[in-house]
RODO-2510 file (C-alpha; in nm, 4 decimals, decimal comma):
residues 440
     n   res          X          Y          Z
     1     m    -1,2016    -2,3881    -0,8088
     2     a    -1,0240    -2,6418    -0,9953
     3     g    -0,6206    -2,6932    -1,0010
     4     a    -0,3185    -2,6903    -0,7900
     5     r    -0,2933    -2,3732    -0,6033
     6     p     0,0450    -2,1669    -0,5065
     7     e     0,1880    -2,3155    -0,1639
     8     a     0,2636    -2,1018     0,1221
     9     g     0,5965    -1,9212     0,0733
    10     r     0,6267    -2,0368    -0,2852
    11     p     0,6007    -1,7428    -0,5701
    12     c     0,3241    -1,7071    -0,7695
    13     r     0,3546    -1,6800    -1,1668
    14     h     0,0741    -1,4562    -1,2569
    15     v    -0,1014    -1,1528    -1,1119
    16     v    -0,4716    -1,0429    -1,1488
    17     l    -0,5865    -0,6987    -1,0285
    18     i    -0,9377    -0,6120    -1,0687
    19     t    -1,0004    -0,2388    -0,9487
    20     i    -1,3731    -0,1502    -0,9096
    21     d    -1,4123     0,2146    -0,9353
    22     c    -1,6376     0,3911    -0,6235
    23     l    -1,7127     0,0476    -0,4481
    24     r    -1,7672     0,0994    -0,0883
    25     f    -1,6241    -0,1683     0,1456
    26     d    -2,0159    -0,2037     0,3266
    27     h    -2,1018    -0,3530    -0,0671
    28     f    -1,8143    -0,6194    -0,0903
    29     g    -1,9643    -0,9651    -0,0296
    30     p    -2,1680    -1,2347    -0,1507
    31     r    -2,5234    -1,0292    -0,1603
    32     f    -2,3790    -0,8062    -0,4371
    33     m    -2,0964    -1,0353    -0,5811
    34     p    -2,2119    -1,3838    -0,5419
    35     r    -2,0456    -1,5242    -0,8389
    36     t    -1,6970    -1,3547    -0,7338
    37     f    -1,7307    -1,4609    -0,4179
    38     k    -1,8261    -1,8395    -0,5092
    39     l    -1,4790    -1,8289    -0,7137
    40     l    -1,2603    -1,5967    -0,5022
    41     g    -1,4741    -1,6360    -0,1452
    42     e    -1,1773    -1,8499    -0,0061
    43     g    -0,9303    -1,5422    -0,0245
    44     a    -0,8337    -1,3106     0,2488
    45     r    -1,0312    -0,9995     0,3069
    46     f    -0,8864    -0,7409     0,4767
    47     n    -1,1276    -0,4965     0,6680
    48     w    -0,8821    -0,2156     0,7465
    49     a    -0,7792    -0,1127     0,4183
    50     f    -0,7849     0,2465     0,3265
    51     s    -0,7107     0,4476    -0,0316
    52     q    -0,4256     0,7137    -0,0160
    53     g    -0,6843     0,9363    -0,1753
    54     p    -1,0624     0,9994    -0,2085
    55     y    -1,0899     1,0144    -0,5773
    56     t    -0,9452     0,8288    -0,9075
    57     p    -0,5878     1,0250    -0,9729
    58     p    -0,4582     1,0572    -0,6174
    59     s    -0,5374     0,6909    -0,5181
    60     f    -0,4366     0,5084    -0,8368
    61     m    -0,0832     0,7261    -0,8288
    62     s    -0,0357     0,5409    -0,4863
    63     i    -0,1756     0,1954    -0,6356
    64     m     0,0139     0,1576    -0,9436
    65     t     0,3724     0,3451    -0,8039
    66     s     0,3482     0,2996    -0,4274
    67     t     0,4189     0,6554    -0,3658
    68     y     0,2124     0,9205    -0,1798
    69     p    -0,0057     1,1202    -0,4343
    70     l     0,1464     1,4730    -0,3526
    71     m     0,4846     1,3804    -0,3874
    72     y     0,6666     1,4927    -0,7302
    73     d     0,4245     1,7848    -0,7473
    74     g     0,1185     1,5419    -0,7416
    75     y    -0,1250     1,3933    -0,9807
    76     p    -0,3341     1,2725    -1,2064
    77     r     0,0090     1,2833    -1,4361
    78     l     0,2581     0,9739    -1,3788
    79     s     0,5712     1,1872    -1,3104
    80     h     0,9138     0,9985    -1,4276
    81     h     1,0437     1,0444    -1,1131
    82     r     0,7851     0,7504    -1,0065
    83     t     0,8363     0,4045    -1,1239
    84     a     0,5088     0,2020    -1,1923
    85     l     0,4289    -0,1179    -1,0906
    86     a     0,3601    -0,2569    -1,4734
    87     e     0,7247    -0,1320    -1,5569
    88     v     0,9163    -0,3389    -1,2747
    89     l     0,6826    -0,6409    -1,3971
    90     q     0,7350    -0,5763    -1,7630
    91     q     1,1621    -0,5655    -1,6710
    92     h     1,1643    -0,9138    -1,4885
    93     g     0,9460    -1,0559    -1,8295
    94     l     0,5888    -1,0746    -1,7570
    95     l     0,3412    -0,9901    -2,0061
    96     t     0,1482    -0,6981    -1,8827
    97     c    -0,2213    -0,6007    -1,9935
    98     a    -0,4555    -0,3433    -1,9018
    99     v    -0,8336    -0,2846    -2,0037
   100     h    -1,0325     0,0040    -1,8499
   101     h    -1,2255     0,3228    -1,9821
   102     n    -1,1210     0,5804    -1,6904
   103     p    -1,0231     0,9041    -1,8726
   104     f    -0,7947     0,9713    -1,5617
   105     l    -0,6166     0,6664    -1,5950
   106     a    -0,5577     0,7204    -1,9766
   107     r    -0,2563     0,6844    -2,1713
   108     h    -0,2649     1,0828    -2,2129
   109     y    -0,1514     1,0689    -1,7952
   110     g     0,1169     0,8439    -1,8538
   111     f    -0,0629     0,5181    -1,6682
   112     h     0,0478     0,3075    -1,9863
   113     r     0,3840     0,2920    -1,8816
   114     g     0,5069    -0,0662    -1,8689
   115     f     0,1963    -0,2361    -2,0494
   116     t     0,2280    -0,4530    -2,3390
   117     y    -0,1410    -0,4128    -2,4000
   118     f    -0,2727    -0,1020    -2,3071
   119     e    -0,6744    -0,0562    -2,3803
   120     d    -0,8350     0,2656    -2,2350
   121     f    -1,0557     0,3389    -2,5225
   122     s    -0,9415     0,7064    -2,5636
   123     g    -0,9475     0,6549    -2,9535
   124     l    -1,3831     0,6667    -2,9281
   125     k    -1,3201     1,0357    -2,8741
   126     d    -1,2533     1,0547    -3,2153
   127     r    -1,6045     1,0095    -3,4831
   128     r    -1,4943     0,7643    -3,6991
   129     s    -1,3512     0,5411    -3,4443
   130     l    -1,6646     0,5919    -3,2130
   131     a    -1,8712     0,5200    -3,5459
   132     a    -1,6554     0,2060    -3,6171
   133     f    -1,7198     0,0903    -3,2558
   134     l    -2,0811     0,1065    -3,2429
   135     l    -2,0786    -0,1035    -3,5645
   136     r    -1,8732    -0,3570    -3,4014
   137     h    -2,1107    -0,3570    -3,0945
   138     p    -2,4777    -0,3128    -3,2056
   139     k    -2,6174    -0,4108    -2,8414
   140     a    -2,4029    -0,1066    -2,7076
   141     a    -2,4997     0,1191    -2,9666
   142     f    -2,9012     0,0207    -2,9116
   143     y    -2,8505     0,0754    -2,5294
   144     s    -2,6871     0,4059    -2,5986
   145     a    -2,9892     0,5497    -2,8130
   146     i    -3,2638     0,4038    -2,5460
   147     r    -3,0804     0,5894    -2,2627
   148     k    -3,0517     0,8996    -2,5036
   149     v    -3,4234     0,8798    -2,5188
   150     l    -3,5099     0,7899    -2,2065
   151     l    -3,2848     0,9435    -1,9497
   152     g    -3,1512     1,2274    -2,1332
   153     f    -2,7647     1,1251    -2,2067
   154     t    -2,5827     0,8107    -2,3760
   155     v    -2,3522     0,5916    -2,1985
   156     v    -2,0350     0,7867    -2,0223
   157     y    -1,8474     0,5006    -1,9550
   158     l    -1,8190     0,1209    -2,1316
   159     p    -2,0115    -0,1181    -1,9282
   160     a    -1,8428    -0,4321    -1,7598
   161     r    -1,9919    -0,6494    -2,0495
   162     i    -1,7370    -0,4723    -2,2854
   163     i    -1,4550    -0,4455    -2,0722
   164     t    -1,4820    -0,8290    -2,0249
   165     d    -1,4845    -0,8838    -2,3446
   166     y    -1,1886    -0,7104    -2,4460
   167     a    -1,0046    -0,8660    -2,1607
   168     i    -1,0645    -1,2186    -2,2476
   169     a    -0,9615    -1,1376    -2,6083
   170     c    -0,6690    -0,9784    -2,5225
   171     l    -0,5931    -1,2948    -2,3088
   172     r    -0,6796    -1,5280    -2,6050
   173     h    -0,4609    -1,3345    -2,8084
   174     i    -0,1575    -1,3486    -2,5428
   175     l    -0,2576    -1,7299    -2,4699
   176     g    -0,2686    -1,8014    -2,8101
   177     g     0,0812    -1,6586    -2,8906
   178     p     0,4193    -1,8976    -2,9689
   179     g     0,6164    -1,6981    -2,6806
   180     m     0,3739    -1,7239    -2,3840
   181     r     0,4784    -2,0458    -2,2602
   182     g     0,6962    -2,0123    -1,9558
   183     l     0,5861    -1,6250    -1,9212
   184     g     0,4092    -1,4896    -1,6329
   185     l     0,1088    -1,2444    -1,6942
   186     f     0,0268    -0,9076    -1,5095
   187     l    -0,3510    -0,8446    -1,5794
   188     w    -0,5023    -0,5268    -1,4753
   189     v    -0,8938    -0,4769    -1,5438
   190     h    -1,0933    -0,1630    -1,3918
   191     y    -1,4732    -0,1508    -1,3938
   192     m    -1,6863     0,1719    -1,3934
   193     d    -2,0332     0,0624    -1,3409
   194     v    -2,0851     0,1793    -0,9983
   195     h    -1,9504     0,5120    -1,0925
   196     h    -2,2234     0,8016    -1,1269
   197     p    -2,4159     0,7949    -1,4004
   198     f    -2,5300     0,4668    -1,3395
   199     t    -2,6053     0,2958    -1,6840
   200     v    -2,8610    -0,0122    -1,5473
   201     w    -3,2119    -0,0078    -1,5893
   202     p    -3,4000     0,0870    -1,2969
   203     p    -3,4167    -0,1843    -1,0267
   204     k    -3,7242    -0,2328    -0,7465
   205     g    -3,6868     0,0875    -0,5187
   206     t    -3,6851     0,3597    -0,8155
   207     t    -3,8158     0,4587    -1,1309
   208     i    -3,6993     0,5769    -1,4838
   209     r    -3,7933     0,9310    -1,3658
   210     r    -3,6375     0,9381    -0,9976
   211     m    -3,3067     0,7479    -1,2001
   212     r    -3,3162     1,0373    -1,4879
   213     h    -3,2499     1,2987    -1,1885
   214     v    -3,0038     1,0954    -1,0006
   215     d    -2,7990     1,0428    -1,3414
   216     l    -2,8457     1,4171    -1,4676
   217     y    -2,7912     1,5781    -1,1598
   218     g    -2,5500     1,3633    -0,9389
   219     h    -2,3636     1,5300    -0,6537
   220     k    -2,6306     1,8279    -0,6925
   221     m    -2,9293     1,6182    -0,6150
   222     g    -3,0661     1,6357    -0,2644
   223     p    -3,0820     1,3386     0,0051
   224     e    -3,4307     1,2392    -0,0784
   225     y    -3,2906     1,0859    -0,3858
   226     r    -3,0337     0,8726    -0,1492
   227     e    -3,2309     0,5549    -0,1588
   228     d    -3,3024     0,5859    -0,5337
   229     a    -2,9122     0,6379    -0,5677
   230     w    -2,8345     0,3308    -0,3531
   231     a    -3,0540     0,0936    -0,5388
   232     l    -2,8935     0,1974    -0,8546
   233     y    -2,5117     0,1509    -0,6992
   234     g    -2,6187    -0,1887    -0,5741
   235     q    -2,7784    -0,3100    -0,8962
   236     s    -2,4713    -0,1883    -1,0777
   237     l    -2,2565    -0,3867    -0,8889
   238     l    -2,4562    -0,6948    -0,9471
   239     y    -2,4096    -0,6105    -1,3090
   240     i    -2,0319    -0,6070    -1,2595
   241     d    -2,0314    -0,9227    -1,0747
   242     r    -2,2317    -1,1139    -1,3484
   243     h    -1,9191    -0,9915    -1,6090
   244     l    -1,6001    -1,0361    -1,3579
   245     g    -1,7428    -1,3702    -1,3216
   246     r    -1,6974    -1,4534    -1,6565
   247     l    -1,3660    -1,3181    -1,6544
   248     l    -1,2939    -1,5102    -1,3401
   249     a    -1,3924    -1,8315    -1,5023
   250     f    -1,2027    -1,7529    -1,8078
   251     l    -0,8903    -1,7014    -1,5913
   252     d    -0,9820    -2,0287    -1,4194
   253     g    -1,0315    -2,2218    -1,7179
   254     a    -0,7072    -2,1241    -1,8622
   255     g    -0,5206    -2,2387    -1,5742
   256     i    -0,4128    -1,8884    -1,4840
   257     l    -0,5895    -1,8519    -1,1489
   258     d    -0,4279    -2,1743    -1,0205
   259     d    -0,0880    -2,0116    -1,0343
   260     a    -0,1950    -1,6205    -0,9696
   261     l    -0,1869    -1,3544    -0,7069
   262     t    -0,5473    -1,2338    -0,7498
   263     i    -0,6356    -0,8765    -0,5967
   264     i    -0,9896    -0,7468    -0,5888
   265     t    -0,9916    -0,3614    -0,4465
   266     a    -1,1211    -0,0023    -0,5270
   267     d    -0,9390     0,3131    -0,5875
   268     h    -1,1997     0,4856    -0,3381
   269     g    -1,5702     0,4554    -0,1959
   270     e    -1,8665     0,6413    -0,2215
   271     e    -2,0767     0,9072    -0,0266
   272     f    -2,4289     0,8900     0,0198
   273     f    -2,4978     1,2142     0,2205
   274     e    -2,2994     1,0646     0,5126
   275     h    -2,1145     1,3944     0,5146
   276     g    -2,3780     1,6021     0,3104
   277     c    -2,3022     1,5109    -0,0231
   278     f    -2,3745     1,2592    -0,2847
   279     g    -2,0508     1,1276    -0,4772
   280     h    -1,6435     1,1385    -0,4129
   281     q    -1,5394     1,5105    -0,3472
   282     a    -1,2185     1,6372    -0,2257
   283     k    -1,3193     1,4904     0,1207
   284     l    -1,1367     1,2508     0,3650
   285     y    -1,3810     1,0767     0,5511
   286     n    -1,4188     0,6891     0,5627
   287     e    -1,7228     0,6588     0,3305
   288     l    -1,4335     0,7550     0,0964
   289     l    -1,1283     0,6032     0,2069
   290     h    -1,2207     0,2758     0,3385
   291     v    -1,2238     0,0266     0,0541
   292     p    -1,2428    -0,3360     0,0283
   293     l    -0,9165    -0,5695    -0,0444
   294     l    -0,9513    -0,9403    -0,1342
   295     i    -0,6469    -1,1483    -0,1695
   296     h    -0,6337    -1,4823    -0,2907
   297     p    -0,5479    -1,7407    -0,2690
   298     p    -0,5623    -1,8123     0,0952
   299     e    -0,2342    -1,9772     0,1063
   300     l    -0,0476    -1,6701     0,0303
   301     t    -0,2028    -1,4727     0,3247
   302     e    -0,1081    -1,7323     0,5828
   303     g     0,0010    -1,5475     0,9244
   304     c    -0,1781    -1,2271     0,8046
   305     d    -0,4269    -1,0435     1,0381
   306     a    -0,7663    -0,9738     0,8384
   307     d    -0,7908    -0,6837     1,0835
   308     a    -0,4551    -0,5353     1,0180
   309     l    -0,4560    -0,1936     0,9177
   310     v    -0,3187    -0,1560     0,5571
   311     g    -0,2937     0,0852     0,2779
   312     l    -0,3287     0,0643    -0,1186
   313     i     0,0215     0,2035    -0,1436
   314     d     0,0994    -0,1593    -0,0163
   315     l    -0,0221    -0,3172    -0,3051
   316     a     0,2616    -0,3116    -0,5497
   317     p     0,5387    -0,4507    -0,2837
   318     t     0,2753    -0,7243    -0,2153
   319     v     0,2800    -0,8194    -0,5686
   320     l     0,6416    -0,8370    -0,6001
   321     d     0,6642    -1,0248    -0,2591
   322     a     0,3978    -1,2969    -0,4101
   323     l     0,6471    -1,3118    -0,7389
   324     g     0,9560    -1,3624    -0,5394
   325     l     1,0940    -1,0433    -0,6987
   326     p     1,2912    -0,8025    -0,5156
   327     r     1,1143    -0,4863    -0,3559
   328     g     1,1126    -0,1612    -0,6021
   329     r     1,3691     0,0924    -0,5155
   330     r     1,1430     0,3700    -0,5330
   331     f     0,8213     0,2049    -0,3623
   332     l     0,7243     0,3107    -0,0149
   333     g     0,4809     0,0590     0,0720
   334     s     0,5383    -0,2901     0,2539
   335     s     0,4099    -0,6350     0,1498
   336     i     0,1130    -0,7029     0,3392
   337     l     0,2096    -1,1104     0,3182
   338     g     0,3127    -1,1973     0,6523
   339     g     0,2795    -0,8730     0,8096
   340     r     0,1271    -0,7244     1,0714
   341     g    -0,0019    -0,4176     0,9107
   342     r     0,0563    -0,0455     0,9796
   343     s     0,0412     0,1522     1,2820
   344     y    -0,1482     0,4350     1,0729
   345     v    -0,2363     0,4911     0,7122
   346     i    -0,2015     0,8380     0,5367
   347     s    -0,4142     0,9787     0,3051
   348     e    -0,4190     1,2910     0,0909
   349     c    -0,5496     1,5042    -0,1655
   350     g    -0,4772     1,8708    -0,3028
   351     s    -0,7518     1,9829    -0,5408
   352     r    -1,0711     2,1749    -0,4841
   353     t    -1,3883     1,9951    -0,5256
   354     g    -1,4739     1,9405    -0,9090
   355     d    -1,0957     2,0327    -1,0276
   356     p    -0,9374     1,7112    -0,9739
   357     c    -0,6513     1,7678    -1,2113
   358     r    -0,5586     2,0823    -1,0846
   359     i    -0,3226     2,0903    -0,7242
   360     d    -0,3215     2,4029    -0,5357
   361     i    -0,1424     2,4045    -0,2141
   362     k    -0,4307     2,6132    -0,0359
   363     y    -0,6483     2,2742    -0,0904
   364     h    -0,3969     2,0255     0,0442
   365     q    -0,5387     1,8378     0,3235
   366     f    -0,4286     1,5105     0,5005
   367     a    -0,5743     1,2459     0,6729
   368     i    -0,3846     0,9902     0,9512
   369     t    -0,5914     0,6635     1,0369
   370     t    -0,5218     0,4535     1,3242
   371     k    -0,7184     0,1711     1,4479
   372     r    -0,8736     0,4018     1,7066
   373     w    -0,8078     0,7728     1,5838
   374     k    -0,8666     0,9762     1,2808
   375     l    -0,7066     1,2969     1,2376
   376     i    -0,8118     1,5303     0,9087
   377     y    -0,5723     1,8353     0,8794
   378     r    -0,5750     2,1081     0,6498
   379     p    -0,2281     2,2950     0,6809
   380     f    -0,3302     2,6332     0,4829
   381     t    -0,6217     2,7092     0,7534
   382     r    -0,4828     2,4706     1,0370
   383     h    -0,7820     2,3329     1,0401
   384     a    -0,8153     1,9892     1,2485
   385     e    -1,1050     1,7188     1,3109
   386     l    -1,0322     1,4304     1,5154
   387     y    -1,2572     1,1270     1,5534
   388     d    -1,2581     0,8420     1,7874
   389     l    -1,3195     0,5655     1,5457
   390     k    -1,4165     0,3037     1,8288
   391     h    -1,7129     0,5190     1,9617
   392     d    -1,7566     0,7630     1,6506
   393     p    -1,7091     0,5296     1,3303
   394     l    -1,9563     0,7475     1,1008
   395     e    -1,7292     1,0464     1,2185
   396     k    -2,0027     1,2733     1,3333
   397     e    -1,8435     1,4374     1,5944
   398     n    -1,5365     1,6303     1,6083
   399     v    -1,3454     1,5806     1,9450
   400     a    -1,0337     1,7975     1,8542
   401     d    -1,0834     2,0034     2,1265
   402     e    -1,1110     1,7457     2,3773
   403     h    -0,7824     1,5522     2,2714
   404     e    -0,5390     1,8102     2,1964
   405     d    -0,2748     1,5749     2,2860
   406     i    -0,3591     1,3234     2,0347
   407     v    -0,3979     1,5979     1,7467
   408     k    -0,0506     1,7252     1,8456
   409     a     0,0758     1,3618     1,8184
   410     l    -0,0747     1,3077     1,5151
   411     t     0,0019     1,6350     1,3390
   412     a     0,3608     1,5842     1,4250
   413     v     0,3463     1,2525     1,2146
   414     l     0,1727     1,4438     0,9354
   415     k     0,4788     1,7135     0,9531
   416     r     0,7454     1,4692     0,8829
   417     h     0,5497     1,3252     0,5972
   418     r     0,5241     1,6674     0,4529
   419     r     0,8624     1,7304     0,5053
   420     m     0,9223     1,3981     0,2984
   421     e     0,7171     1,5142    -0,0014
   422     l     0,8444     1,8407     0,0096
   423     a     1,1863     1,7103    -0,0219
   424     s     1,0633     1,5342    -0,3473
   425     n     0,8882     1,7977    -0,4827
   426     i     1,1906     2,0009    -0,4842
   427     k     1,3952     1,7434    -0,6765
   428     a     1,1037     1,7088    -0,9486
   429     r     1,1616     2,0818    -0,9700
   430     a     1,5282     2,1012    -0,9626
   431     a     1,5247     1,7884    -1,2534
   432     r     1,3152     1,9644    -1,4610
   433     a     1,5000     2,3129    -1,4363
   434     a     1,8244     2,1241    -1,5344
   435     g     1,6102     1,9621    -1,8121
   436     r     1,5271     2,2887    -1,9700
   437     g     1,8806     2,4041    -1,9043
   438     k     2,0350     2,1273    -2,1475
   439     t     1,7471     2,1770    -2,4090
   440     r     1,8781     2,5715    -2,4370
***
C-alpha cells in the first residue's frame, strides 16, 4: 500500500468500518478474500473475537453503542439511553457516512443517529422509488428479472456492487466538498451478500435446481443441502471481496487509508447444521458468535495479542482510542489497542427463533466464553450447558454435570451481569414514565 502510515502511538485521522453480515470466522482469509488481504493483509487478525449476539439486532447494538443488547429494554430500536459511536464522532468534528441495505439497521430503528450521510435504501419500499432506482440500475433490474424466472424470487438485498458504487459516490461528494480539508471521516459500509438467500450464480458444486431449493427454503431445508449452501456461501464471499477491493482501492488512492483505522468484522456467523439447522437463529454456539476481526494498520496494534479474547462491544472504545479521543461516557467496552484482552466475553439474546424484534424474558439466554470454558444459560428454565473448548471446540458434549464448580462460578458472573442490565432497564422505564407524566 502506498503512502505513509500512522506511527505507533499517533492518533489516526479517519475510521473505516467494514461489516459483513453472516461472515464466519473460518471463511475470513486470502482464499475467499484475496483482494482484501492484498491491501490489508498486514493488519492484526484477532483469533478470539466474539459477537454479543447471534443475529443482527443484538450484535449491532453492541457494535455501535458499546453496550449489551438486553440493556435499556433491549433491541432492535436504538434507545436514547445509549450513545451511538457516530454521534460521538460527529460531536468531535468527523464527517460520518453509512451505506447498507439491512432492514434491521435502518433509520426506523435509530441507526442513522450521528450520521451526516445515511443511505439504507429504505425508500425502495415505495413503488415509484423502486422504479426510479431500477431505471438508474438496469443491470440490477435485469438480474432481478432473471432470478425471478429461474429461482422464483427477485433480489432481496442490494448486491455488493451497488453498495460499493454508492459508497464511492458518497466519498467523491464528500472529498469534493469545500469543507472537507482538515476534517476526519468515519465511513461504515455493510455488505449482505453472504446472507441467505444468495444472489450469485450457481458455482461449481451445485445447480440452479438445488440453489433454488436452498434460497426458497433456507433454514427449513435439510442437511442434504449443506454442501450446496456451503458452495453458494463461499462464492458470495468472493463476490463481496471483488467489490470491497474496489472500495479499498479507492480509499487508498484518495489517501484515506494512509491515515485511517480500518476495521473489518462481522455482526455474527452462520450455522451450517453444526447444531441441527442452517442460518442464524436464537442460539449462542460459536459458529454464530465467533467472528473475524482485522484491524489495520499493524502499527496501531503493536503489543496486542492476536489470541486475546475480545468482544465486538470493544470496537467503539477502540475507535476513540485510535483517534486520540476520550472514551465514551456510556461505553462499557475497552480499547483493544495495547490491551491484553478480556478474561471472558458475554453474549446474549432474548428473542424467540424467527421473531428477532420481539424480546420476551422467557427466551432470555446468555453465554459466557473464556479461553477454556463456554457456558450457555437460560434463566427462565435454569438450563445450563457447559463446553470444554480446549477438548470440544465444536461444542458437542455438555459437561455441566461433570463440572458443577465451573458452572457455579460462571453463573455467578452472569448473575452480576444480569443485575446490571436490570438496573438499566428500570432506569429506562422510569424515564419513560416521567416523560409520559410531563406530557399530560
